[in-house]
N, CA, C and O atoms as a CHARMM CRD file, in Angstrom:
* protein
*
  276
    1    1 MET  N     25.23800  31.07700  90.17700 PROA 1      0.00000
    2    1 MET  CA    24.05500  30.90800  88.74500 PROA 1      0.00000
    3    1 MET  C     25.11100  31.61100  87.79000 PROA 1      0.00000
    4    1 MET  O     25.94600  32.51600  87.77100 PROA 1      0.00000
    5    2 LEU  N     24.42700  30.42000  86.85800 PROA 2      0.00000
    6    2 LEU  CA    25.11500  31.19600  85.49400 PROA 2      0.00000
    7    2 LEU  C     25.49000  32.68600  85.34200 PROA 2      0.00000
    8    2 LEU  O     24.67600  33.36500  85.96600 PROA 2      0.00000
    9    3 ARG  N     26.24000  33.28300  84.85900 PROA 3      0.00000
   10    3 ARG  CA    25.80000  34.41400  84.50100 PROA 3      0.00000
   11    3 ARG  C     24.07800  35.25300  83.74200 PROA 3      0.00000
   12    3 ARG  O     23.34100  36.20300  84.00200 PROA 3      0.00000
   13    4 SER  N     24.20200  33.88700  82.50700 PROA 4      0.00000
   14    4 SER  CA    23.29200  34.16900  81.44300 PROA 4      0.00000
   15    4 SER  C     21.92200  34.44500  82.46400 PROA 4      0.00000
   16    4 SER  O     21.02700  35.10400  81.93400 PROA 4      0.00000
   17    5 ALA  N     21.70500  34.01700  83.80700 PROA 5      0.00000
   18    5 ALA  CA    20.59300  33.85800  84.33100 PROA 5      0.00000
   19    5 ALA  C     20.37100  34.45100  85.68100 PROA 5      0.00000
   20    5 ALA  O     19.39200  34.23100  86.39400 PROA 5      0.00000
   21    6 GLN  N     21.69500  35.46700  86.04200 PROA 6      0.00000
   22    6 GLN  CA    21.49700  36.72800  86.95600 PROA 6      0.00000
   23    6 GLN  C     21.00900  37.63400  86.52700 PROA 6      0.00000
   24    6 GLN  O     21.01500  38.10900  85.39100 PROA 6      0.00000
   25    7 GLY  N     20.50100  37.95800  87.53300 PROA 7      0.00000
   26    7 GLY  CA    19.91800  39.46300  87.32600 PROA 7      0.00000
   27    7 GLY  C     18.41500  39.12700  86.69400 PROA 7      0.00000
   28    7 GLY  O     18.05100  40.08600  86.01200 PROA 7      0.00000
   29    8 LEU  N     17.71200  38.35800  86.70800 PROA 8      0.00000
   30    8 LEU  CA    16.59000  37.91700  86.14900 PROA 8      0.00000
   31    8 LEU  C     15.29500  37.62000  87.22500 PROA 8      0.00000
   32    8 LEU  O     14.15500  37.69500  86.76600 PROA 8      0.00000
   33    9 GLY  N     15.46800  37.32500  88.47900 PROA 9      0.00000
   34    9 GLY  CA    14.77600  37.40200  89.86800 PROA 9      0.00000
   35    9 GLY  C     14.60300  35.98500  90.25800 PROA 9      0.00000
   36    9 GLY  O     13.85800  35.42100  91.06000 PROA 9      0.00000
   37   10 LEU  N     15.27500  35.69200  89.66000 PROA 10     0.00000
   38   10 LEU  CA    15.60400  33.81300  89.82100 PROA 10     0.00000
   39   10 LEU  C     15.41200  33.66700  91.15000 PROA 10     0.00000
   40   10 LEU  O     14.26800  33.40600  91.52000 PROA 10     0.00000
   41   11 ALA  N     16.44400  33.79600  92.11100 PROA 11     0.00000
   42   11 ALA  CA    17.56800  33.56800  92.94100 PROA 11     0.00000
   43   11 ALA  C     16.49500  34.73500  94.08900 PROA 11     0.00000
   44   11 ALA  O     16.37400  34.58900  95.30500 PROA 11     0.00000
   45   12 THR  N     16.03900  35.50900  93.49200 PROA 12     0.00000
   46   12 THR  CA    14.55100  36.14000  94.24400 PROA 12     0.00000
   47   12 THR  C     12.97200  35.40500  94.32200 PROA 12     0.00000
   48   12 THR  O     12.31400  35.47400  95.36000 PROA 12     0.00000
   49   13 GLU  N     12.56500  34.83900  93.33600 PROA 13     0.00000
   50   13 GLU  CA    11.66600  34.16000  93.33300 PROA 13     0.00000
   51   13 GLU  C     11.86300  32.65100  94.27300 PROA 13     0.00000
   52   13 GLU  O     11.08900  32.14600  95.08700 PROA 13     0.00000
   53   14 ALA  N     13.09100  32.23000  93.83800 PROA 14     0.00000
   54   14 ALA  CA    13.31000  30.70300  94.96900 PROA 14     0.00000
   55   14 ALA  C     13.18800  31.05400  96.14800 PROA 14     0.00000
   56   14 ALA  O     12.53300  30.31700  96.88600 PROA 14     0.00000
   57   15 ALA  N     13.82200  32.37300  96.72700 PROA 15     0.00000
   58   15 ALA  CA    14.18400  32.60900  98.40700 PROA 15     0.00000
   59   15 ALA  C     12.30300  32.46300  98.96300 PROA 15     0.00000
   60   15 ALA  O     11.81400  31.71500  99.80900 PROA 15     0.00000
   61   16 ALA  N     11.71200  33.39100  98.17700 PROA 16     0.00000
   62   16 ALA  CA    10.16700  33.68800  98.25600 PROA 16     0.00000
   63   16 ALA  C      9.39500  32.36800  99.04000 PROA 16     0.00000
   64   16 ALA  O      8.81100  32.33600 100.12300 PROA 16     0.00000
   65   17 ALA  N      9.66600  31.20300  97.94000 PROA 17     0.00000
   66   17 ALA  CA     9.26100  30.41100  97.53200 PROA 17     0.00000
   67   17 ALA  C      9.87400  29.08100  98.90700 PROA 17     0.00000
   68   17 ALA  O      9.40800  27.96400  99.13400 PROA 17     0.00000
   69   18 VAL  N     10.88100  29.70100  99.48400 PROA 18     0.00000
   70   18 VAL  CA    11.98200  28.52100 100.36100 PROA 18     0.00000
   71   18 VAL  C     10.77700  29.67700 102.07200 PROA 18     0.00000
   72   18 VAL  O     10.24500  29.34800 103.13200 PROA 18     0.00000
   73   19 VAL  N     10.89600  30.53500 101.55000 PROA 19     0.00000
   74   19 VAL  CA    10.14300  30.91900 102.27700 PROA 19     0.00000
   75   19 VAL  C      8.80300  30.76400 103.01700 PROA 19     0.00000
   76   19 VAL  O      8.38800  30.49600 104.14500 PROA 19     0.00000
   77   20 ASP  N      8.38300  31.04500 101.89700 PROA 20     0.00000
   78   20 ASP  CA     6.76600  30.81200 102.02900 PROA 20     0.00000
   79   20 ASP  C      6.48600  29.07400 102.29900 PROA 20     0.00000
   80   20 ASP  O      5.31900  28.68300 102.31000 PROA 20     0.00000
   81   21 ALA  N      7.24900  28.41100 102.44100 PROA 21     0.00000
   82   21 ALA  CA     7.11300  27.01800 102.48500 PROA 21     0.00000
   83   21 ALA  C      7.85300  26.65100 103.87900 PROA 21     0.00000
   84   21 ALA  O      7.27500  25.82200 104.58100 PROA 21     0.00000
   85   22 ALA  N      9.13900  27.21500 104.37100 PROA 22     0.00000
   86   22 ALA  CA     8.95900  27.31300 106.09400 PROA 22     0.00000
   87   22 ALA  C      7.96600  27.58100 106.55100 PROA 22     0.00000
   88   22 ALA  O      7.42300  26.74000 107.26800 PROA 22     0.00000
   89   23 PHE  N      7.23100  29.06400 106.28200 PROA 23     0.00000
   90   23 PHE  CA     6.26400  29.16900 107.13800 PROA 23     0.00000
   91   23 PHE  C      5.37900  28.19700 107.04800 PROA 23     0.00000
   92   23 PHE  O      4.90400  27.77000 108.10000 PROA 23     0.00000
   93   24 ALA  N      4.89500  27.54700 105.59900 PROA 24     0.00000
   94   24 ALA  CA     4.02500  26.29300 105.65200 PROA 24     0.00000
   95   24 ALA  C      3.79300  25.13700 106.73900 PROA 24     0.00000
   96   24 ALA  O      2.88900  24.48200 107.25800 PROA 24     0.00000
   97   25 THR  N      5.11700  25.29600 106.75300 PROA 25     0.00000
   98   25 THR  CA     5.36300  23.60400 107.40300 PROA 25     0.00000
   99   25 THR  C      5.36800  25.00800 109.45600 PROA 25     0.00000
  100   25 THR  O      6.21200  24.81100 110.32900 PROA 25     0.00000
  101   26 GLY  N      4.36200  26.03700 109.57600 PROA 26     0.00000
  102   26 GLY  CA     4.51000  25.70500 110.94400 PROA 26     0.00000
  103   26 GLY  C      5.93500  27.32000 111.47600 PROA 26     0.00000
  104   26 GLY  O      5.77200  28.18400 112.33800 PROA 26     0.00000
  105   27 ARG  N      7.12600  27.11900 110.55700 PROA 27     0.00000
  106   27 ARG  CA     8.29300  28.38400 111.25300 PROA 27     0.00000
  107   27 ARG  C      7.35700  29.83700 111.61400 PROA 27     0.00000
  108   27 ARG  O      6.38300  30.53500 111.33500 PROA 27     0.00000
  109   28 ARG  N      8.56000  29.61900 112.48200 PROA 28     0.00000
  110   28 ARG  CA     8.12600  31.10700 112.54600 PROA 28     0.00000
  111   28 ARG  C      9.06300  32.34400 112.68900 PROA 28     0.00000
  112   28 ARG  O      8.83600  33.53100 112.92100 PROA 28     0.00000
  113   29 ARG  N     10.40700  31.49700 112.42400 PROA 29     0.00000
  114   29 ARG  CA    11.75000  32.37200 111.45100 PROA 29     0.00000
  115   29 ARG  C     11.98700  31.92300 110.85600 PROA 29     0.00000
  116   29 ARG  O     11.41100  30.85000 110.67800 PROA 29     0.00000
  117   30 VAL  N     13.14100  32.35500 109.92700 PROA 30     0.00000
  118   30 VAL  CA    14.21400  31.73700 108.93800 PROA 30     0.00000
  119   30 VAL  C     15.04500  32.51700 109.08200 PROA 30     0.00000
  120   30 VAL  O     14.81200  33.72300 108.99700 PROA 30     0.00000
  121   31 TRP  N     16.18900  32.04200 109.32800 PROA 31     0.00000
  122   31 TRP  CA    17.45700  32.92700 108.84600 PROA 31     0.00000
  123   31 TRP  C     18.42700  32.73900 108.27400 PROA 31     0.00000
  124   31 TRP  O     18.89800  31.60300 108.31700 PROA 31     0.00000
  125   32 ALA  N     19.10800  33.78600 107.50800 PROA 32     0.00000
  126   32 ALA  CA    19.93700  33.45800 106.10900 PROA 32     0.00000
  127   32 ALA  C     21.14000  34.13900 106.69700 PROA 32     0.00000
  128   32 ALA  O     20.87500  34.92900 107.60300 PROA 32     0.00000
  129   33 THR  N     22.15600  34.02900 106.43800 PROA 33     0.00000
  130   33 THR  CA    23.83800  34.51000 106.90100 PROA 33     0.00000
  131   33 THR  C     24.66100  34.70800 105.38900 PROA 33     0.00000
  132   33 THR  O     24.94200  33.74100 104.68100 PROA 33     0.00000
  133   34 VAL  N     25.02900  36.27600 104.98800 PROA 34     0.00000
  134   34 VAL  CA    25.39800  36.55800 103.91800 PROA 34     0.00000
  135   34 VAL  C     26.44500  37.02300 104.68500 PROA 34     0.00000
  136   34 VAL  O     26.50600  37.14900 105.90800 PROA 34     0.00000
  137   35 ARG  N     27.98400  37.47600 103.08400 PROA 35     0.00000
  138   35 ARG  CA    28.59100  37.91000 103.62100 PROA 35     0.00000
  139   35 ARG  C     28.94600  39.26200 103.00700 PROA 35     0.00000
  140   35 ARG  O     29.14300  39.34800 101.79500 PROA 35     0.00000
  141   36 VAL  N     29.02800  40.26900 103.77600 PROA 36     0.00000
  142   36 VAL  CA    28.50000  42.24900 103.31100 PROA 36     0.00000
  143   36 VAL  C     28.94000  42.16200 101.84900 PROA 36     0.00000
  144   36 VAL  O     28.21100  42.43200 100.89500 PROA 36     0.00000
  145   37 ASP  N     30.31700  41.72100 101.77200 PROA 37     0.00000
  146   37 ASP  CA    30.68900  41.93200 100.16200 PROA 37     0.00000
  147   37 ASP  C     29.49000  41.38200  98.58300 PROA 37     0.00000
  148   37 ASP  O     29.50800  41.52200  97.36000 PROA 37     0.00000
  149   38 ASN  N     28.55100  40.70200  99.68100 PROA 38     0.00000
  150   38 ASN  CA    27.74400  39.74500  98.69300 PROA 38     0.00000
  151   38 ASN  C     26.29600  40.87200  97.98800 PROA 38     0.00000
  152   38 ASN  O     25.13800  40.46700  98.09000 PROA 38     0.00000
  153   39 ALA  N     26.53900  41.94500  97.46300 PROA 39     0.00000
  154   39 ALA  CA    25.35000  42.85000  97.50700 PROA 39     0.00000
  155   39 ALA  C     23.74800  42.12700  96.76300 PROA 39     0.00000
  156   39 ALA  O     22.54100  42.29500  96.93900 PROA 39     0.00000
  157   40 ALA  N     24.77100  41.13900  95.73600 PROA 40     0.00000
  158   40 ALA  CA    23.41000  40.51600  95.06000 PROA 40     0.00000
  159   40 ALA  C     22.28200  39.79500  95.39000 PROA 40     0.00000
  160   40 ALA  O     21.10000  39.75600  95.04700 PROA 40     0.00000
  161   41 SER  N     23.74300  38.68500  96.92800 PROA 41     0.00000
  162   41 SER  CA    22.63200  37.92000  97.83400 PROA 41     0.00000
  163   41 SER  C     22.29500  38.82800  98.76800 PROA 41     0.00000
  164   41 SER  O     21.41000  38.29200  99.43600 PROA 41     0.00000
  165   42 LEU  N     22.53800  40.04700  99.23900 PROA 42     0.00000
  166   42 LEU  CA    21.74000  40.89700 100.02000 PROA 42     0.00000
  167   42 LEU  C     20.28800  41.59500  99.51400 PROA 42     0.00000
  168   42 LEU  O     19.33300  41.97900 100.18900 PROA 42     0.00000
  169   43 ARG  N     20.54100  41.60700  97.81900 PROA 43     0.00000
  170   43 ARG  CA    19.27700  41.97700  96.95900 PROA 43     0.00000
  171   43 ARG  C     17.94800  40.63300  97.83500 PROA 43     0.00000
  172   43 ARG  O     16.95700  40.54700  98.56100 PROA 43     0.00000
  173   44 VAL  N     18.87300  39.91600  97.09500 PROA 44     0.00000
  174   44 VAL  CA    17.54300  38.34000  97.16400 PROA 44     0.00000
  175   44 VAL  C     17.63300  39.26500  98.37500 PROA 44     0.00000
  176   44 VAL  O     17.68600  40.45900  98.08100 PROA 44     0.00000
  177   45 ALA  N     17.66100  38.96100  99.70300 PROA 45     0.00000
  178   45 ALA  CA    17.22800  39.23400 101.34900 PROA 45     0.00000
  179   45 ALA  C     16.27600  40.13800 101.18900 PROA 45     0.00000
  180   45 ALA  O     15.22100  40.00000 101.80700 PROA 45     0.00000
  181   46 ASP  N     16.43900  41.03000 100.48600 PROA 46     0.00000
  182   46 ASP  CA    14.67100  41.83900 100.35700 PROA 46     0.00000
  183   46 ASP  C     13.83600  41.25700 100.34400 PROA 46     0.00000
  184   46 ASP  O     13.00200  41.97100 100.89900 PROA 46     0.00000
  185   47 VAL  N     13.21700  40.06500 100.00200 PROA 47     0.00000
  186   47 VAL  CA    12.37200  38.86500  99.95100 PROA 47     0.00000
  187   47 VAL  C     11.31700  38.81000 101.68500 PROA 47     0.00000
  188   47 VAL  O     10.28500  38.17100 101.89300 PROA 47     0.00000
  189   48 GLY  N     12.14100  39.79800 102.73000 PROA 48     0.00000
  190   48 GLY  CA    11.23100  39.97200 104.18000 PROA 48     0.00000
  191   48 GLY  C     12.21300  39.47800 105.53000 PROA 48     0.00000
  192   48 GLY  O     11.85900  38.94000 106.57900 PROA 48     0.00000
  193   49 PHE  N     14.01600  40.01400 104.91100 PROA 49     0.00000
  194   49 PHE  CA    14.79200  39.44400 105.55000 PROA 49     0.00000
  195   49 PHE  C     15.19000  40.98600 106.41600 PROA 49     0.00000
  196   49 PHE  O     15.12000  42.15400 106.03500 PROA 49     0.00000
  197   50 ARG  N     15.38000  40.71800 106.99100 PROA 50     0.00000
  198   50 ARG  CA    16.37900  42.46200 108.08300 PROA 50     0.00000
  199   50 ARG  C     17.33900  42.14700 109.15300 PROA 50     0.00000
  200   50 ARG  O     17.11900  41.36200 110.07600 PROA 50     0.00000
  201   51 ARG  N     18.25000  42.71300 108.99200 PROA 51     0.00000
  202   51 ARG  CA    19.61400  42.55100 109.67400 PROA 51     0.00000
  203   51 ARG  C     19.47600  41.90600 110.57200 PROA 51     0.00000
  204   51 ARG  O     18.33000  42.02600 111.00800 PROA 51     0.00000
  205   52 HSD  N     20.13100  41.17000 111.18100 PROA 52     0.00000
  206   52 HSD  CA    19.86700  40.82100 113.19500 PROA 52     0.00000
  207   52 HSD  C     20.72000  41.53500 113.68300 PROA 52     0.00000
  208   52 HSD  O     20.33300  42.34000 114.53100 PROA 52     0.00000
  209   53 HSD  N     22.48300  41.49200 113.25600 PROA 53     0.00000
  210   53 HSD  CA    23.26500  41.35900 113.56400 PROA 53     0.00000
  211   53 HSD  C     24.86800  40.24600 112.56900 PROA 53     0.00000
  212   53 HSD  O     24.89200  39.31000 111.77000 PROA 53     0.00000
  213   54 SER  N     25.75700  40.97300 113.16500 PROA 54     0.00000
  214   54 SER  CA    26.90500  40.78400 112.00500 PROA 54     0.00000
  215   54 SER  C     28.40300  39.97600 112.93600 PROA 54     0.00000
  216   54 SER  O     29.07900  40.54400 113.79400 PROA 54     0.00000
  217   55 THR  N     28.58000  38.64300 112.46300 PROA 55     0.00000
  218   55 THR  CA    30.51300  38.99200 112.79100 PROA 55     0.00000
  219   55 THR  C     31.39900  38.77000 112.06700 PROA 55     0.00000
  220   55 THR  O     31.24500  37.89000 111.22000 PROA 55     0.00000
  221   56 THR  N     32.83200  39.60700 112.16300 PROA 56     0.00000
  222   56 THR  CA    33.89700  39.37800 111.87100 PROA 56     0.00000
  223   56 THR  C     34.83500  38.23500 111.58600 PROA 56     0.00000
  224   56 THR  O     35.69000  38.10500 112.46200 PROA 56     0.00000
  225   57 ASP  N     34.90400  37.36000 110.58300 PROA 57     0.00000
  226   57 ASP  CA    35.96600  36.32200 110.83800 PROA 57     0.00000
  227   57 ASP  C     36.91700  36.30400 109.48900 PROA 57     0.00000
  228   57 ASP  O     36.76900  37.10200 108.56300 PROA 57     0.00000
  229   58 ASP  N     38.16100  35.01000 109.53700 PROA 58     0.00000
  230   58 ASP  CA    39.23000  35.51200 108.40900 PROA 58     0.00000
  231   58 ASP  C     38.67800  35.63700 107.22500 PROA 58     0.00000
  232   58 ASP  O     39.37900  35.83100 106.23100 PROA 58     0.00000
  233   59 HSD  N     37.42800  35.55000 107.16400 PROA 59     0.00000
  234   59 HSD  CA    37.17400  35.99300 105.89400 PROA 59     0.00000
  235   59 HSD  C     35.93800  37.39900 105.43300 PROA 59     0.00000
  236   59 HSD  O     35.43900  37.82900 104.39300 PROA 59     0.00000
  237   60 GLY  N     35.86800  37.73900 107.00500 PROA 60     0.00000
  238   60 GLY  CA    35.22200  39.02600 106.25700 PROA 60     0.00000
  239   60 GLY  C     33.69200  39.49700 107.41200 PROA 60     0.00000
  240   60 GLY  O     33.77300  39.05800 108.56000 PROA 60     0.00000
  241   61 GLU  N     32.67400  40.17000 107.12800 PROA 61     0.00000
  242   61 GLU  CA    32.40700  40.21100 107.87300 PROA 61     0.00000
  243   61 GLU  C     30.94200  39.34200 107.56400 PROA 61     0.00000
  244   61 GLU  O     30.65600  39.60600 106.39600 PROA 61     0.00000
  245   62 LEU  N     30.13500  38.62100 108.01300 PROA 62     0.00000
  246   62 LEU  CA    28.73000  38.07700 107.59500 PROA 62     0.00000
  247   62 LEU  C     28.37500  38.56300 108.76800 PROA 62     0.00000
  248   62 LEU  O     28.85400  38.62000 109.90100 PROA 62     0.00000
  249   63 VAL  N     26.79500  39.11900 107.86000 PROA 63     0.00000
  250   63 VAL  CA    26.00200  39.26700 108.51900 PROA 63     0.00000
  251   63 VAL  C     24.47500  38.35800 108.46200 PROA 63     0.00000
  252   63 VAL  O     24.03800  37.83900 107.43500 PROA 63     0.00000
  253   64 TYR  N     23.93900  38.32200 109.55100 PROA 64     0.00000
  254   64 TYR  CA    23.15400  37.43500 110.23600 PROA 64     0.00000
  255   64 TYR  C     21.43200  38.06500 109.99500 PROA 64     0.00000
  256   64 TYR  O     20.93900  39.05000 110.54500 PROA 64     0.00000
  257   65 LEU  N     20.97600  37.41300 109.29900 PROA 65     0.00000
  258   65 LEU  CA    19.30800  38.31500 108.83200 PROA 65     0.00000
  259   65 LEU  C     18.35300  36.82100 108.73800 PROA 65     0.00000
  260   65 LEU  O     18.46500  35.72700 108.18600 PROA 65     0.00000
  261   66 VAL  N     17.35600  37.52400 109.64500 PROA 66     0.00000
  262   66 VAL  CA    15.98800  36.72200 110.36600 PROA 66     0.00000
  263   66 VAL  C     15.03600  37.71200 109.00700 PROA 66     0.00000
  264   66 VAL  O     15.02800  38.84900 108.53600 PROA 66     0.00000
  265   67 CYS  N     14.25500  36.25900 108.81500 PROA 67     0.00000
  266   67 CYS  CA    12.92300  36.86200 108.36900 PROA 67     0.00000
  267   67 CYS  C     11.79700  36.21500 108.96100 PROA 67     0.00000
  268   67 CYS  O     11.72500  34.99500 108.81800 PROA 67     0.00000
  269   68 GLU  N     10.71600  36.93700 109.73500 PROA 68     0.00000
  270   68 GLU  CA     9.93200  36.40400 110.76900 PROA 68     0.00000
  271   68 GLU  C      8.60800  36.60700 110.65000 PROA 68     0.00000
  272   68 GLU  O      8.37600  37.71900 110.17600 PROA 68     0.00000
  273   69 ARG  N      7.38400  35.80100 110.95900 PROA 69     0.00000
  274   69 ARG  CA     5.77100  35.96100 110.00900 PROA 69     0.00000
  275   69 ARG  C      5.19400  36.61300 110.89500 PROA 69     0.00000
  276   69 ARG  O      4.03100  36.98100 110.73100 PROA 69     0.00000
């Protein structure tokens, strides 16, 4: 996101809309992956995601998050 748009809750609002749309199609689980050092994206995941597990690769730790209906 552009710096001028950061911190306004737009990504959180978009994430919530995507999760709602996925559940409206009958899906019961939505996954997301976020690098552990990406604090902003982890905050966005607070729309209902919980940490499931993580892995480590050449780029660092990758967190797998799940949101279940």
